[in-house]
N, C-alpha and C positions, 0 to 999 in steps of 0.2 A: 389507329384510335381505342382505348381501350374499355371498362365497363360503362364506367361511370357517365363517358362524353359520348356512349353509343343510345343512355338512356336518357340520355336530357335532350339529345334529338330526336328522338323517338314520343317525349313526353312535350316541345316544340310543336310536332306535327298533331297532337290528341287536341283539341280543345276539351274534349268530355275524359273522364277515366278508362282507364286502360289496364285491365289485369296483370299482377306479377305472373302469373302463366303465359301468357302472350306474348308479355314482354321479351320470358323465358325461351319463348322459343322463336322468338323472331331472334332474339342474337345469342341464340345455341349455347346460353351459361345456365345456373340455375336457379332457382328461385333465391336461395339463399344471398347467388350473387347478386339478384337482384337490390335485394333488398341490403346490402350493405354498403352498394352503390348509394340508392336513397339516401341512407345513414350518410355518408362524404357529401352529398353535395345540400343536405341539409347543414351540416358541418360549417359547408362555405357561405351560407347564408342565403341558399336559395328553397323557397319556400314551397312544398311539396304538401298536400292534403292526402291523406289514406284512408280508405274506406271497405270493414269490410265484405267482402264477395263483388267487390266494382274495381278493387286497384286503387290505380295513383293518378293524381291529377297536380301539374303544374298551376300554382293560384295567385302569381303575383310574379312581375318582370324579374330577370336576374338581377340583380344592382350593384354590378360591375364587367368589367371588360369581360366577355367571354367568346372564342370563339366562334364555337354552335353556334350562340344566342347571334350571332352579325350573321355569319353564313346564312341562316333564317331565314333573318329579314334579306338580307341581299339576293338569294337563289342566280347568283351569278357566279359563271367561270371565269371571268375574264381576272378575278382577286384568288390569290392565295397566300390567305392568312392567319399569323402566328398571333401568338400574346404572349408576355411574360408576365409573372409576379411581379418579379423588380428587373429593371437590367439602369444600366449604366446611360443610355442614350439610345433609343432604338435610330437613330441616324446613325448614330455611329456604327453602331452593332451589321446595318445595313450595307452600307458603303465597304466595308470591311469585306463584308462576301456578296458585293454586286455581281459576279462572275459566276458565284452557286446559282441564281437566280435568275428567273426570267421577269421581263415586264409583267409590274402586275403586284409582285410581293406587298404584305402591307405587314407593318410590324407593328403590333403594340403592344405597350404595355400600362400595370395596373397605378407603376411607378417607377421613376426615375430618380437616379439617385445623381447624374449629371447630367439633365436636360439642356440644352445649350440653345442661345438666340444670336441674332446677327453680331456681328465684332463681339464673339467669342463672351457676348454675357449669360450668363446666366438662367434657365426657365425654370423656373420652383414650380415642380410636378410631384404631390405629396399623393397619396394611396389611395386609391377611387373617388377623388374628389377632380377627373377632371378625364379628359381626352387625349390621351400624347403618343401621337402614331406616326409613322414614316412610308412613304410612299414610294416605292423602285418603278424610274419608265428608263422607256433606251431608245427617244424618239432620235427622227436620222433629220436634226434640223443644225444651222448654223448659231454658235454659241452665242453672237449678239440677239439672235429670238427667244434666249431662254428665261427670258423675263418674264413670259409669256404662262410660264408654267407658275413660277409665282401667283400673277394675274389670276389665271381662271383658278388654283387652288384658293385663293380668297375670295374671290365669288360662288365656288363651291360652298364652300362654310358659309360665306352668309348667305344664298339660300338655304341652305339646311337648318339654318337657327329659325331665320323670319316662316319657315313653312312647318317645324316640329315642334315650336315655342313662341312664334307667333314674335318677336323678339326682332327688332329693328339696328341691326350693328351697323355702325358706320365703319368706313374701309379709309385707314391713314396709309397714303403714298410709302411705300409700296408692299408692305409685307404683315401690318396688323390689322386686329379688328380692337374697336371702342365700343365701351357701354358707359354712357353718362361719363363721358371724356375720362374714360381709363381702360387702360389694355384686360384684352379678355382672351386674347389668340393671337400670337404668333406664328409668324411661319419663314419659315431657312430654309431655302431651295440651294444643294449641294452637290455636284458630280465633279469628271473628269472630261478632258477636253484631248480629242484627235489635233493637235498643232499641227499638220500637214495638211490637215481638211478643212482646219476651223469650224471643226464640226462637235457638237455632243456626243459623247461616248456614254453617259448615263446620268441621269439626276435623283437623288434622295431627296424627296420632298417634307421635309419636317416638320408637324403643325400639331402647335399643346393650346390646350382650347380649356381656361380655368370654369368649369363646368357648376360647381357646388361649392360652398365652401368649405373650404379643408376643415378638420375636428379641433385642430391646433389655433387656425385662423393661418392670413396671410404673416406673411414674417417680417420682420423691420425695415427692412429691404426695401421694398417692394408695394409697403400696405397703403401708401401712400401713390401710388400709379397705377396700378393693378387692381381690378376687382373679381369678382364673380359673374355669371349670368343666371344661374338659379338659387333660393334659397329657397324651394321646393324639394321634393324627390321627384326625379323622373328616368327614363329608361333608357340612358346611357349607350347602349347597344342602337337604340333604334336612330338616334342620334350620328352615331358614328358609322351606319349601314347607308344614312340617306344623306349625311357627306359623299360618301364611297359613290354613290347613282348618279349625283351629280358631279364630280368628278370628272369619271368617266366619260359620259354627257359630252362635256364640256374639252374633256383631253381630245377624246372623236372628233369631234367635231373640229375644235382646233388644227388633229393631222393632217385633217379636209379640208384646210383651207378657211374656215368659217370663224370668223371669230368675233361674236356678236353677245359674247360674254365680256367682251370691252364694255362695249354699252349700262352693263350693272355697273362695271368696275368702278365708271367715270360718275355714274349718277350718286352715287354712295360715298361720293371719296368726301373726307372731312376737311382736309386742307385748304379749297380751294376760298379765296377770299383773307385767309390770311397769314401773318407777316409770321414769319421763320427764319431760324440762324443755320445755315450751312455751313458746314465743316466739311471739306474737302479731305479724304482718308488719304491722297497719297502727301499733302505739304502742309494738313495742319491751318489751313487756314481758313478762315472764317468770315462771315460777311449774312446782313441781314436781309432780305427777299421778300418779299410780294409773293403770294401762289395765284397764280390766271387761272391754269386750270390742266389737265391734265391729256397729254395728246396720243391721239390715236395708237404710238406704237411704245405708248404708256411713259414715257417720260415726260417728266415734269418741265411746263413754263413758270417761271418765276421771272419777277422784275426786281432788279436794283441797280441803284444810283443811276436811273433814266432807261438801264440798258435792258432788254429781254436774253433768257438764257437758258437753254434747254439743260436739264438735269438728268443725271444717268445713276439709276439706284447703284450701277456698282462704284461708281464717285464719292457720294455726299452720306452726310447726315445729318438729317432733319431733324432739329431742336423747335418745338414751338414751346414760343412764348406765352406764357401767360397772363 
């Protein structure tokens, strides 16, 4: 950790002013080094007030994703967090290095240049306009149970947004969250399996949230189907930490056989009672169906031509007919 990061950590833990000499003593560096670190933080957009004979004080929240701030809010050793200014894809990075990291590794990015969604769709990830991150887990579960990782992730995002922002999102089976009929969050779970044991080797859960309106607005490709959650500033590190807190609770509950998060998932479903077009991913067969409910195993019960069918997330693509 460099002087700039250490300084920010100290300021986060002091609500009042702290003198430059005291900070220098804590870090074992010169007061000039502290001043240079203050200047660097200010250049990045972090607001620090300085008063003669009093020292320095953080006067506003950090307006971009920052490792020290998230760790400050979390205060939890379960996670090992990294933050990139820019990266192709947090999930691609984490999958390529899964053997190097333990469970609980989380990679955030201020922007993604090649963010991805299901079926190789792009996920628009402009700088500092949202939360783009991936979580590595290594649960000892059967492959067919991996859908619950996506489900508990969706519930974690739903609960965090409601708790922090008092905004009630809807969940579209199986991996999207919506606001006013437009997508604001996508979740993509990817991993590797142990074929001989039919078990999961690891899973990387990628989460992308459109939190703020991008400076240049939404691009033409998605402006009619996507939106953003807030039209006002907010501490996105607080939102990120709350999502991670919720995720840990539900993930550990799941490993201990507690599936209560499914109740929230089912309660806030958007597709119930709607007619959808079901597209089979293996043979491109398409048909219309009425969505009846989400089952306890998180499959989707639909009715088509008088017959009821359970749909698995890995087999179908759901298109809502407006």
